[in-house]
Structure formats: C-alpha cells, structure tokens
C-alpha positions in Angstrom: 17.9 -2.1 99.6 16.8 -0.8 103.0 19.1 -3.3 104.8 22.2 -1.9 103.1 21.6 1.8 103.4 21.0 0.9 107.1 24.6 -0.1 107.5 25.9 3.0 106.0 26.3 6.1 108.3 24.1 9.2 107.3 27.3 11.2 107.2 28.9 9.0 104.4 25.5 9.4 102.3 26.4 13.3 102.2 29.7 12.6 100.4 29.1 13.5 96.5 29.9 10.8 94.1 31.3 11.0 90.8 32.0 8.1 88.1 34.4 8.1 85.4 32.7 7.8 81.8 34.2 4.3 81.7 32.8 3.1 84.9 29.4 4.9 84.1 29.5 2.9 80.7 30.3 -0.5 82.2 28.4 -0.4 85.7 25.2 1.7 85.1 24.7 2.3 81.4 22.1 0.0 79.3 21.3 0.0 75.6 17.7 0.6 75.0 16.2 0.7 78.5 12.6 0.0 78.8 12.3 2.7 81.4 14.9 4.9 83.6 14.4 2.6 86.6 16.8 0.2 85.3 19.5 2.9 85.1 18.6 4.2 88.5 18.7 0.8 90.0 22.5 0.2 88.6 23.4 3.7 89.7 22.1 3.1 93.2 23.9 -0.2 93.2 27.2 1.1 92.4 26.8 4.3 94.8 25.7 2.1 97.7 28.6 -0.3 97.2 30.9 2.6 97.5 29.5 4.1 100.5 29.5 0.3 102.1 33.0 -0.1 101.3 33.9 3.3 102.6 32.1 2.6 105.9 34.0 -0.6 106.1 37.3 1.1 105.3 36.8 4.7 106.6 40.8 5.3 106.8 41.7 4.2 103.2 42.1 6.9 100.5 42.1 4.0 97.8 39.5 1.2 98.2 39.1 -1.8 95.5 35.6 -3.0 95.1 33.3 -4.7 92.5 29.8 -6.0 92.1 27.9 -8.2 89.9 26.1 -6.5 87.2 24.3 -7.1 84.0 26.1 -6.3 80.7 25.3 -2.8 79.0 23.7 -4.7 76.3 21.0 -5.8 78.7 21.7 -9.4 78.5 20.4 -10.6 81.6 21.4 -14.4 81.3 24.6 -13.8 83.3 25.9 -11.7 85.9 29.6 -10.5 85.3 31.6 -9.3 88.0 33.1 -5.7 87.5 36.1 -4.6 89.3 36.0 -1.1 90.5 38.3 1.3 92.6 37.1 4.0 94.8 39.2 7.1 95.5 38.4 9.5 98.4 39.7 13.0 97.0 40.0 16.1 99.1 39.0 18.9 96.8 39.9 21.4 99.3 40.7 21.3 103.1 38.1 19.0 104.7 36.0 18.8 101.4 35.8 15.1 99.9 34.1 13.5 97.3 34.3 10.0 95.9 35.5 9.2 92.3 34.7 5.8 91.2 36.4 4.3 88.2 37.3 0.8 86.8 40.2 -1.0 88.5 42.3 -0.8 85.8 41.9 2.7 84.8 44.7 5.1 85.0 43.9 8.8 85.7 46.3 11.7 86.2 43.4 14.2 87.4 39.9 13.6 88.8 37.1 15.9 87.8 
C-alpha cells in the first residue's frame, strides 16, 4: 500500500472521511473476523481509494469509484466489484469532509 499512499497528497490525507452505514456494511464489515486486521485492511482500502480518486479529480464534488472486495460473509473465493460514490461536503466555509456511500444510495443529508 505504500505506493498508493505516495500518490496521494498529504493535504488530502487530512480530510476526514465518513462512511454511510450501508457502505460500511458492504465494504468494511466482515462476519466473524479472526482479528481486527481484516477490518482495518478493508477500511484502509476504501479510504485510500477515496483519497486516490479525489487526488485524480480534485474539482469534482461527486466522484464515482469502486473497488474489488471480499463479501461480508468472508467468502474469499471470489472478489466482488462494489460501486461507491464519494461526496466532498463543505460543512462550514472552507471545512470539508468526504462522505462515502453506495452508488445507488440516496441520502438527503449527510452526518
């Protein structure tokens, strides 16, 4: 993962990230993990994908992205593509956070 983080500006890495409950369930959660490392790696993959896409599309407020991930039940026979979207939200003037949700998710307000 070092090569991925090297491609992202350190300023981007300071922007807080929030995942919707549905995005967490599909992208990060895993049933009966053997240890927390699995969840940490899955969360890291999602957050780094978001930062990378924001780095590549810095002027977009809405970015569609995706990643291959294991199913939440831990079945590692197949990787499954997961479509996500990234909203860059200004919570107060000049203060931003990133909101990651499933591509088809509709939300009227973010946390």
